[in-house]
N, CA, C, O and the ligand as a Tripos MOL2 file, in Angstrom:
@<TRIPOS>MOLECULE
protein
  245   243    62     0     0
PROTEIN
NO_CHARGES

@<TRIPOS>ATOM
      1 N           0.8480   -1.2180   -0.0030 N.3       1 MET1
      2 CA          0.0090   -0.0030    0.0200 C.3       1 MET1
      3 C           0.8830    1.2480   -0.0010 C.2       1 MET1
      4 O           1.7580    1.4420    0.8430 O.2       1 MET1
      5 N           0.6170    2.0600   -0.9670 N.am      2 ALA2
      6 CA          1.4450    3.2820   -1.0330 C.3       2 ALA2
      7 C           0.9070    4.3010   -0.0370 C.2       2 ALA2
      8 O          -0.3000    4.4680    0.1410 O.2       2 ALA2
      9 N           1.8480    4.9670    0.5950 N.am      3 ARG3
     10 CA          1.4620    6.0020    1.5190 C.3       3 ARG3
     11 C           1.4690    7.3420    0.8370 C.2       3 ARG3
     12 O           2.3640    7.6360    0.0440 O.2       3 ARG3
     13 N           0.5020    8.1420    1.1290 N.am      4 LEU4
     14 CA          0.4550    9.4750    0.5960 C.3       4 LEU4
     15 C           1.4810   10.3230    1.3270 C.2       4 LEU4
     16 O           1.5760   10.2870    2.5540 O.2       4 LEU4
     17 N           2.2200   11.0570    0.5860 N.am      5 ALA5
     18 CA          3.1790   11.9570    1.1920 C.3       5 ALA5
     19 C           2.8150   13.3910    0.8620 C.2       5 ALA5
     20 O           2.0940   13.6710   -0.0950 O.2       5 ALA5
     21 N           3.3360   14.2930    1.6860 N.am      6 LYS6
     22 CA          3.1040   15.7220    1.4060 C.3       6 LYS6
     23 C           4.4710   16.3620    1.1120 C.2       6 LYS6
     24 O           5.5040   16.0150    1.6850 O.2       6 LYS6
     25 N           4.4030   17.2890    0.2090 N.am      7 CYS7
     26 CA          5.6080   18.0140   -0.0870 C.3       7 CYS7
     27 C           6.1320   18.7580    1.1560 C.2       7 CYS7
     28 O           5.3980   19.5220    1.7830 O.2       7 CYS7
     29 N           7.3850   18.5300    1.4980 N.am      8 MET8
     30 CA          7.9530   19.1070    2.6800 C.3       8 MET8
     31 C           7.9830   20.6350    2.6010 C.2       8 MET8
     32 O           8.0110   21.3400    3.6100 O.2       8 MET8
     33 N           7.9770   21.0950    1.3970 N.am      9 PHE9
     34 CA          8.1390   22.5830    1.2600 C.3       9 PHE9
     35 C           6.7960   23.2650    1.0980 C.2       9 PHE9
     36 O           6.3970   24.0540    1.9550 O.2       9 PHE9
     37 N           6.0950   22.9780    0.0190 N.am     10 CYS10
     38 CA          4.8790   23.7280   -0.2300 C.3      10 CYS10
     39 C           3.6550   23.1510    0.4260 C.2      10 CYS10
     40 O           2.6360   23.8320    0.5430 O.2      10 CYS10
     41 N           3.7350   21.8610    0.8730 N.am     11 GLY11
     42 CA          2.6390   21.2960    1.5870 C.3      11 GLY11
     43 C           1.5870   20.6250    0.7560 C.2      11 GLY11
     44 O           0.5840   20.1530    1.2900 O.2      11 GLY11
     45 N           1.7900   20.5710   -0.5410 N.am     12 SER12
     46 CA          0.7610   19.9290   -1.3750 C.3      12 SER12
     47 C           0.8670   18.4080   -1.3300 C.2      12 SER12
     48 O           1.9410   17.8590   -1.0870 O.2      12 SER12
     49 N          -0.2150   17.7610   -1.5590 N.am     13 ASP13
     50 CA         -0.2470   16.2840   -1.5310 C.3      13 ASP13
     51 C           0.4800   15.7260   -2.7390 C.2      13 ASP13
     52 O           0.4190   16.2830   -3.8350 O.2      13 ASP13
     53 N           1.1540   14.6400   -2.5250 N.am     14 LEU14
     54 CA          1.8560   13.9690   -3.6420 C.3      14 LEU14
     55 C           1.1220   12.6740   -3.9550 C.2      14 LEU14
     56 O           0.7980   11.8860   -3.0660 O.2      14 LEU14
     57 N           0.8740   12.4820   -5.2160 N.am     15 GLU15
     58 CA          0.3140   11.2040   -5.6580 C.3      15 GLU15
     59 C           1.4100   10.1540   -5.5010 C.2      15 GLU15
     60 O           2.5890   10.4590   -5.6790 O.2      15 GLU15
     61 N           1.0300    8.9250   -5.1700 N.am     16 PRO16
     62 CA          2.0750    7.8770   -5.1310 C.3      16 PRO16
     63 C           2.7630    7.7790   -6.4530 C.2      16 PRO16
     64 O           2.1290    7.8120   -7.5070 O.2      16 PRO16
     65 N           4.0670    7.6580   -6.3940 N.am     17 GLY17
     66 CA          4.8440    7.5790   -7.6510 C.3      17 GLY17
     67 C           5.2580    8.8850   -8.2800 C.2      17 GLY17
     68 O           5.9400    8.9070   -9.3050 O.2      17 GLY17
     69 N           4.8390    9.9840   -7.6590 N.am     18 THR18
     70 CA          5.2800   11.2870   -8.1680 C.3      18 THR18
     71 C           6.1740   11.9870   -7.1320 C.2      18 THR18
     72 O           6.2740   11.5530   -5.9840 O.2      18 THR18
     73 N           6.7890   13.0280   -7.5450 N.am     19 GLY19
     74 CA          7.5820   13.8000   -6.6190 C.3      19 GLY19
     75 C           8.9830   13.2670   -6.4690 C.2      19 GLY19
     76 O           9.3330   12.2390   -7.0480 O.2      19 GLY19
     77 N           9.7720   13.9530   -5.7040 N.am     20 LEU20
     78 CA         11.1650   13.6070   -5.4590 C.3      20 LEU20
     79 C          11.3550   13.1600   -4.0390 C.2      20 LEU20
     80 O          10.9190   13.8450   -3.1140 O.2      20 LEU20
     81 N          11.9910   12.0350   -3.8400 N.am     21 MET21
     82 CA         12.2700   11.5950   -2.4940 C.3      21 MET21
     83 C          13.7240   11.9120   -2.1630 C.2      21 MET21
     84 O          14.6430   11.6470   -2.9380 O.2      21 MET21
     85 N          13.8830   12.4700   -1.0210 N.am     22 TYR22
     86 CA         15.2410   12.8370   -0.5990 C.3      22 TYR22
     87 C          15.5130   12.2230    0.7930 C.2      22 TYR22
     88 O          14.7600   12.4640    1.7360 O.2      22 TYR22
     89 N          16.5630   11.4530    0.9070 N.am     23 VAL23
     90 CA         16.8470   10.8040    2.1550 C.3      23 VAL23
     91 C          18.0190   11.4720    2.8480 C.2      23 VAL23
     92 O          19.1060   11.5700    2.2800 O.2      23 VAL23
     93 N          17.8040   11.9300    4.0660 N.am     24 LEU24
     94 CA         18.8930   12.5260    4.8310 C.3      24 LEU24
     95 C          19.8360   11.4930    5.4030 C.2      24 LEU24
     96 O          19.5110   10.3060    5.4580 O.2      24 LEU24
     97 N          20.9990   11.9410    5.8270 N.am     25 ASN25
     98 CA         22.0020   11.0440    6.4150 C.3      25 ASN25
     99 C          21.4310   10.2690    7.6230 C.2      25 ASN25
    100 O          21.8180    9.1260    7.8700 O.2      25 ASN25
    101 N          20.5380   10.8820    8.3450 N.am     26 ASN26
    102 CA         19.9720   10.2230    9.5330 C.3      26 ASN26
    103 C          18.7700    9.3380    9.2440 C.2      26 ASN26
    104 O          18.1160    8.8430   10.1620 O.2      26 ASN26
    105 N          18.4860    9.1460    7.9670 N.am     27 GLY27
    106 CA         17.4190    8.2550    7.5610 C.3      27 GLY27
    107 C          16.0630    8.9100    7.3960 C.2      27 GLY27
    108 O          15.1060    8.2590    6.9770 O.2      27 GLY27
    109 N          15.9720   10.1500    7.7090 N.am     28 THR28
    110 CA         14.6960   10.8700    7.5180 C.3      28 THR28
    111 C          14.4070   11.0040    6.0080 C.2      28 THR28
    112 O          15.2640   11.3910    5.2130 O.2      28 THR28
    113 N          13.1470   10.6590    5.6580 N.am     29 ILE29
    114 CA         12.8010   10.7670    4.2560 C.3      29 ILE29
    115 C          11.9930   12.0470    4.0660 C.2      29 ILE29
    116 O          11.0340   12.3190    4.7880 O.2      29 ILE29
    117 N          12.4030   12.7970    3.1010 N.am     30 MET30
    118 CA         11.7450   14.0560    2.7630 C.3      30 MET30
    119 C          11.1680   13.9730    1.3830 C.2      30 MET30
    120 O          11.8130   13.4560    0.4710 O.2      30 MET30
    121 N           9.9560   14.4750    1.2050 N.am     31 TRP31
    122 CA          9.3330   14.4370   -0.0900 C.3      31 TRP31
    123 C           9.1590   15.8330   -0.6370 C.2      31 TRP31
    124 O           8.8120   16.7590    0.0960 O.2      31 TRP31
    125 N           9.4000   15.9820   -1.9200 N.am     32 PHE32
    126 CA          9.2000   17.2440   -2.5700 C.3      32 PHE32
    127 C           8.4060   16.9990   -3.8320 C.2      32 PHE32
    128 O           8.6210   16.0120   -4.5350 O.2      32 PHE32
    129 N           7.4630   17.9270   -4.1220 N.am     33 CYS33
    130 CA          6.6130   17.7030   -5.3130 C.3      33 CYS33
    131 C           7.3680   18.0460   -6.5900 C.2      33 CYS33
    132 O           6.9960   17.5750   -7.6640 O.2      33 CYS33
    133 N           8.4110   18.8480   -6.4990 N.am     34 SER34
    134 CA          9.1130   19.3340   -7.7030 C.3      34 SER34
    135 C          10.5220   19.7860   -7.3420 C.2      34 SER34
    136 O          10.8580   19.9760   -6.1730 O.2      34 SER34
    137 N          11.3300   19.9500   -8.3760 N.am     35 ARG35
    138 CA         12.6920   20.4620   -8.1370 C.3      35 ARG35
    139 C          12.6460   21.8890   -7.5840 C.2      35 ARG35
    140 O          13.5400   22.3300   -6.8620 O.2      35 ARG35
    141 N          11.5980   22.5750   -7.9410 N.am     36 LYS36
    142 CA         11.4300   23.9460   -7.4750 C.3      36 LYS36
    143 C          11.3650   23.9330   -5.9650 C.2      36 LYS36
    144 O          12.0400   24.7210   -5.3030 O.2      36 LYS36
    145 N          10.5600   23.0440   -5.4190 N.am     37 CYS37
    146 CA         10.4220   22.9920   -3.9740 C.3      37 CYS37
    147 C          11.7060   22.5110   -3.2940 C.2      37 CYS37
    148 O          12.0890   23.0080   -2.2340 O.2      37 CYS37
    149 N          12.3420   21.5630   -3.9060 N.am     38 PHE38
    150 CA         13.5730   21.0280   -3.3970 C.3      38 PHE38
    151 C          14.6360   22.1600   -3.3090 C.2      38 PHE38
    152 O          15.3090   22.3370   -2.2930 O.2      38 PHE38
    153 N          14.7440   22.8880   -4.3910 N.am     39 LYS39
    154 CA         15.6850   24.0390   -4.4730 C.3      39 LYS39
    155 C          15.4300   25.0760   -3.4030 C.2      39 LYS39
    156 O          16.3330   25.5270   -2.6990 O.2      39 LYS39
    157 N          14.1670   25.4330   -3.3090 N.am     40 ASN40
    158 CA         13.7860   26.4750   -2.3530 C.3      40 ASN40
    159 C          13.9920   26.0320   -0.9370 C.2      40 ASN40
    160 O          14.3250   26.8400   -0.0690 O.2      40 ASN40
    161 N          13.7910   24.7090   -0.6800 N.am     41 TYR41
    162 CA         14.0540   24.1650    0.6390 C.3      41 TYR41
    163 C          15.5280   24.2650    0.9560 C.2      41 TYR41
    164 O          15.9140   24.6560    2.0580 O.2      41 TYR41
    165 N          16.3410   23.9140   -0.0050 N.am     42 ASN42
    166 CA         17.7810   23.9310    0.2170 C.3      42 ASN42
    167 C          18.2950   25.3620    0.3960 C.2      42 ASN42
    168 O          19.3030   25.5890    1.0640 O.2      42 ASN42
    169 N          17.6080   26.3000   -0.1930 N.am     43 MET43
    170 CA         17.9880   27.7090   -0.0010 C.3      43 MET43
    171 C          17.4530   28.2950    1.2750 C.2      43 MET43
    172 O          17.6310   29.4760    1.5740 O.2      43 MET43
    173 N          16.7580   27.3910    2.0610 N.am     44 LYS44
    174 CA         16.2190   27.7820    3.3390 C.3      44 LYS44
    175 C          15.2220   28.9450    3.2580 C.2      44 LYS44
    176 O          15.1480   29.8080    4.1330 O.2      44 LYS44
    177 N          14.4680   28.9150    2.1660 N.am     45 ARG45
    178 CA         13.4200   29.8860    1.9930 C.3      45 ARG45
    179 C          12.2560   29.5160    2.9320 C.2      45 ARG45
    180 O          12.0730   28.3530    3.2920 O.2      45 ARG45
    181 N          11.4970   30.5130    3.3060 N.am     46 ASP46
    182 CA         10.3370   30.2660    4.1540 C.3      46 ASP46
    183 C           9.0950   30.1000    3.2680 C.2      46 ASP46
    184 O           8.6660   31.0610    2.6290 O.2      46 ASP46
    185 N           8.4960   28.8570    3.2210 N.am     47 PRO47
    186 CA          7.3700   28.6840    2.3260 C.3      47 PRO47
    187 C           6.1750   29.5820    2.6940 C.2      47 PRO47
    188 O           5.3110   29.8380    1.8560 O.2      47 PRO47
    189 N           6.1310   30.0440    3.9150 N.am     48 ARG48
    190 CA          5.0260   30.9200    4.3040 C.3      48 ARG48
    191 C           5.0990   32.2720    3.6670 C.2      48 ARG48
    192 O           4.1350   33.0380    3.6640 O.2      48 ARG48
    193 N           6.3040   32.5660    3.1050 N.am     49 LYS49
    194 CA          6.4720   33.8740    2.4410 C.3      49 LYS49
    195 C           6.4080   33.7770    0.9400 C.2      49 LYS49
    196 O           6.5730   34.7840    0.2500 O.2      49 LYS49
    197 N           6.1720   32.5890    0.4120 N.am     50 LEU50
    198 CA          6.0970   32.4030   -1.0140 C.3      50 LEU50
    199 C           4.6940   32.1250   -1.4380 C.2      50 LEU50
    200 O           4.0680   31.1770   -0.9650 O.2      50 LEU50
    201 N           4.1860   32.9530   -2.3390 N.am     51 LYS51
    202 CA          2.7590   32.8950   -2.7370 C.3      51 LYS51
    203 C           2.3540   31.5860   -3.3640 C.2      51 LYS51
    204 O           1.1860   31.2110   -3.2580 O.2      51 LYS51
    205 N           3.2590   30.8610   -4.0180 N.am     52 TRP52
    206 CA          2.8660   29.6600   -4.7420 C.3      52 TRP52
    207 C           2.8000   28.4450   -3.8730 C.2      52 TRP52
    208 O           2.4500   27.3760   -4.3730 O.2      52 TRP52
    209 N           3.1170   28.5340   -2.5950 N.am     53 THR53
    210 CA          3.0100   27.3730   -1.7130 C.3      53 THR53
    211 C           1.6750   27.3490   -0.9690 C.2      53 THR53
    212 O           1.0290   28.3850   -0.8120 O.2      53 THR53
    213 N           1.2730   26.1900   -0.5220 N.am     54 LEU54
    214 CA          0.0200   26.0690    0.2420 C.3      54 LEU54
    215 C           0.2080   26.6430    1.6430 C.2      54 LEU54
    216 O          -0.7680   26.9160    2.3420 O.2      54 LEU54
    217 N           1.4520   26.8220    2.0480 N.am     55 LYS55
    218 CA          1.7560   27.3070    3.3700 C.3      55 LYS55
    219 C           1.7410   28.8330    3.4410 C.2      55 LYS55
    220 O           1.8680   29.4210    4.5150 O.2      55 LYS55
    221 N           1.5830   29.4550    2.2830 N.am     56 TYR56
    222 CA          1.6220   30.8910    2.2540 C.3      56 TYR56
    223 C           0.6060   31.4930    3.2090 C.2      56 TYR56
    224 O          -0.5710   31.1320    3.1880 O.2      56 TYR56
    225 N           1.0610   32.3990    4.0320 N.am     57 GLY57
    226 CA          0.0940   33.0990    4.9200 C.3      57 GLY57
    227 C          -0.1630   32.3120    6.1670 C.2      57 GLY57
    228 O          -0.7770   32.8340    7.0980 O.2      57 GLY57
    229 N           0.2850   31.0620    6.2330 N.am     58 SER58
    230 CA          0.0130   30.2610    7.4320 C.3      58 SER58
    231 C           0.7290   30.8230    8.6440 C.2      58 SER58
    232 O           1.8790   31.2560    8.5720 O.2      58 SER58
    233 N           0.0340   30.8050    9.7320 N.am     59 LYS59
    234 CA          0.6350   31.4140   10.9340 C.3      59 LYS59
    235 C           1.1380   30.3760   11.9380 C.2      59 LYS59
    236 O           1.6500   30.7110   13.0060 O.2      59 LYS59
    237 N           0.9760   29.0970   11.5590 N.am     60 THR60
    238 CA          1.4450   28.0860   12.5210 C.3      60 THR60
    239 C           2.9700   28.0520   12.5210 C.2      60 THR60
    240 O           3.6090   27.8840   11.4820 O.2      60 THR60
    241 N           3.5140   28.2110   13.6770 N.am     61 ARG61
    242 CA          4.9560   28.2710   13.9420 C.3      61 ARG61
    243 C           5.6410   29.3040   13.1300 C.2      61 ARG61
    244 O           6.8550   29.4720   13.2420 O.2      61 ARG61
    245 ZN          6.0550   21.3210   -3.3170 Zn       62 ZN62
@<TRIPOS>BOND
     1     1     2 1
     2     2     3 1
     3     3     4 2
     4     3     5 am
     5     5     6 1
     6     6     7 1
     7     7     8 2
     8     7     9 am
     9     9    10 1
    10    10    11 1
    11    11    12 2
    12    11    13 am
    13    13    14 1
    14    14    15 1
    15    15    16 2
    16    15    17 am
    17    17    18 1
    18    18    19 1
    19    19    20 2
    20    19    21 am
    21    21    22 1
    22    22    23 1
    23    23    24 2
    24    23    25 am
    25    25    26 1
    26    26    27 1
    27    27    28 2
    28    27    29 am
    29    29    30 1
    30    30    31 1
    31    31    32 2
    32    31    33 am
    33    33    34 1
    34    34    35 1
    35    35    36 2
    36    35    37 am
    37    37    38 1
    38    38    39 1
    39    39    40 2
    40    39    41 am
    41    41    42 1
    42    42    43 1
    43    43    44 2
    44    43    45 am
    45    45    46 1
    46    46    47 1
    47    47    48 2
    48    47    49 am
    49    49    50 1
    50    50    51 1
    51    51    52 2
    52    51    53 am
    53    53    54 1
    54    54    55 1
    55    55    56 2
    56    55    57 am
    57    57    58 1
    58    58    59 1
    59    59    60 2
    60    59    61 am
    61    61    62 1
    62    62    63 1
    63    63    64 2
    64    63    65 am
    65    65    66 1
    66    66    67 1
    67    67    68 2
    68    67    69 am
    69    69    70 1
    70    70    71 1
    71    71    72 2
    72    71    73 am
    73    73    74 1
    74    74    75 1
    75    75    76 2
    76    75    77 am
    77    77    78 1
    78    78    79 1
    79    79    80 2
    80    79    81 am
    81    81    82 1
    82    82    83 1
    83    83    84 2
    84    83    85 am
    85    85    86 1
    86    86    87 1
    87    87    88 2
    88    87    89 am
    89    89    90 1
    90    90    91 1
    91    91    92 2
    92    91    93 am
    93    93    94 1
    94    94    95 1
    95    95    96 2
    96    95    97 am
    97    97    98 1
    98    98    99 1
    99    99   100 2
   100    99   101 am
   101   101   102 1
   102   102   103 1
   103   103   104 2
   104   103   105 am
   105   105   106 1
   106   106   107 1
   107   107   108 2
   108   107   109 am
   109   109   110 1
   110   110   111 1
   111   111   112 2
   112   111   113 am
   113   113   114 1
   114   114   115 1
   115   115   116 2
   116   115   117 am
   117   117   118 1
   118   118   119 1
   119   119   120 2
   120   119   121 am
   121   121   122 1
   122   122   123 1
   123   123   124 2
   124   123   125 am
   125   125   126 1
   126   126   127 1
   127   127   128 2
   128   127   129 am
   129   129   130 1
   130   130   131 1
   131   131   132 2
   132   131   133 am
   133   133   134 1
   134   134   135 1
   135   135   136 2
   136   135   137 am
   137   137   138 1
   138   138   139 1
   139   139   140 2
   140   139   141 am
   141   141   142 1
   142   142   143 1
   143   143   144 2
   144   143   145 am
   145   145   146 1
   146   146   147 1
   147   147   148 2
   148   147   149 am
   149   149   150 1
   150   150   151 1
   151   151   152 2
   152   151   153 am
   153   153   154 1
   154   154   155 1
   155   155   156 2
   156   155   157 am
   157   157   158 1
   158   158   159 1
   159   159   160 2
   160   159   161 am
   161   161   162 1
   162   162   163 1
   163   163   164 2
   164   163   165 am
   165   165   166 1
   166   166   167 1
   167   167   168 2
   168   167   169 am
   169   169   170 1
   170   170   171 1
   171   171   172 2
   172   171   173 am
   173   173   174 1
   174   174   175 1
   175   175   176 2
   176   175   177 am
   177   177   178 1
   178   178   179 1
   179   179   180 2
   180   179   181 am
   181   181   182 1
   182   182   183 1
   183   183   184 2
   184   183   185 am
   185   185   186 1
   186   186   187 1
   187   187   188 2
   188   187   189 am
   189   189   190 1
   190   190   191 1
   191   191   192 2
   192   191   193 am
   193   193   194 1
   194   194   195 1
   195   195   196 2
   196   195   197 am
   197   197   198 1
   198   198   199 1
   199   199   200 2
   200   199   201 am
   201   201   202 1
   202   202   203 1
   203   203   204 2
   204   203   205 am
   205   205   206 1
   206   206   207 1
   207   207   208 2
   208   207   209 am
   209   209   210 1
   210   210   211 1
   211   211   212 2
   212   211   213 am
   213   213   214 1
   214   214   215 1
   215   215   216 2
   216   215   217 am
   217   217   218 1
   218   218   219 1
   219   219   220 2
   220   219   221 am
   221   221   222 1
   222   222   223 1
   223   223   224 2
   224   223   225 am
   225   225   226 1
   226   226   227 1
   227   227   228 2
   228   227   229 am
   229   229   230 1
   230   230   231 1
   231   231   232 2
   232   231   233 am
   233   233   234 1
   234   234   235 1
   235   235   236 2
   236   235   237 am
   237   237   238 1
   238   238   239 1
   239   239   240 2
   240   239   241 am
   241   241   242 1
   242   242   243 1
   243   243   244 2
@<TRIPOS>SUBSTRUCTURE
     1 MET1         2 RESIDUE 1 A MET
     2 ALA2         6 RESIDUE 1 A ALA
     3 ARG3        10 RESIDUE 1 A ARG
     4 LEU4        14 RESIDUE 1 A LEU
     5 ALA5        18 RESIDUE 1 A ALA
     6 LYS6        22 RESIDUE 1 A LYS
     7 CYS7        26 RESIDUE 1 A CYS
     8 MET8        30 RESIDUE 1 A MET
     9 PHE9        34 RESIDUE 1 A PHE
    10 CYS10       38 RESIDUE 1 A CYS
    11 GLY11       42 RESIDUE 1 A GLY
    12 SER12       46 RESIDUE 1 A SER
    13 ASP13       50 RESIDUE 1 A ASP
    14 LEU14       54 RESIDUE 1 A LEU
    15 GLU15       58 RESIDUE 1 A GLU
    16 PRO16       62 RESIDUE 1 A PRO
    17 GLY17       66 RESIDUE 1 A GLY
    18 THR18       70 RESIDUE 1 A THR
    19 GLY19       74 RESIDUE 1 A GLY
    20 LEU20       78 RESIDUE 1 A LEU
    21 MET21       82 RESIDUE 1 A MET
    22 TYR22       86 RESIDUE 1 A TYR
    23 VAL23       90 RESIDUE 1 A VAL
    24 LEU24       94 RESIDUE 1 A LEU
    25 ASN25       98 RESIDUE 1 A ASN
    26 ASN26      102 RESIDUE 1 A ASN
    27 GLY27      106 RESIDUE 1 A GLY
    28 THR28      110 RESIDUE 1 A THR
    29 ILE29      114 RESIDUE 1 A ILE
    30 MET30      118 RESIDUE 1 A MET
    31 TRP31      122 RESIDUE 1 A TRP
    32 PHE32      126 RESIDUE 1 A PHE
    33 CYS33      130 RESIDUE 1 A CYS
    34 SER34      134 RESIDUE 1 A SER
    35 ARG35      138 RESIDUE 1 A ARG
    36 LYS36      142 RESIDUE 1 A LYS
    37 CYS37      146 RESIDUE 1 A CYS
    38 PHE38      150 RESIDUE 1 A PHE
    39 LYS39      154 RESIDUE 1 A LYS
    40 ASN40      158 RESIDUE 1 A ASN
    41 TYR41      162 RESIDUE 1 A TYR
    42 ASN42      166 RESIDUE 1 A ASN
    43 MET43      170 RESIDUE 1 A MET
    44 LYS44      174 RESIDUE 1 A LYS
    45 ARG45      178 RESIDUE 1 A ARG
    46 ASP46      182 RESIDUE 1 A ASP
    47 PRO47      186 RESIDUE 1 A PRO
    48 ARG48      190 RESIDUE 1 A ARG
    49 LYS49      194 RESIDUE 1 A LYS
    50 LEU50      198 RESIDUE 1 A LEU
    51 LYS51      202 RESIDUE 1 A LYS
    52 TRP52      206 RESIDUE 1 A TRP
    53 THR53      210 RESIDUE 1 A THR
    54 LEU54      214 RESIDUE 1 A LEU
    55 LYS55      218 RESIDUE 1 A LYS
    56 TYR56      222 RESIDUE 1 A TYR
    57 GLY57      226 RESIDUE 1 A GLY
    58 SER58      230 RESIDUE 1 A SER
    59 LYS59      234 RESIDUE 1 A LYS
    60 THR60      238 RESIDUE 1 A THR
    61 ARG61      242 RESIDUE 1 A ARG
    62 ZN62       245 GROUP 0 **** ****
């Protein structure tokens, strides 16, 4: 059974079989819906400040 993942950056749902999986040295698995999200995550951008993410405007944390 495939588990649904969410993009670590923009917060959108990923269909099974889509997106980019990134595994950290400590074994944590991170999912990204696109290279764009992966790039922005690596640049330590705040998704709450980017209009194209689902987290835009979110006030949680
Ligand atoms: Zn994304």
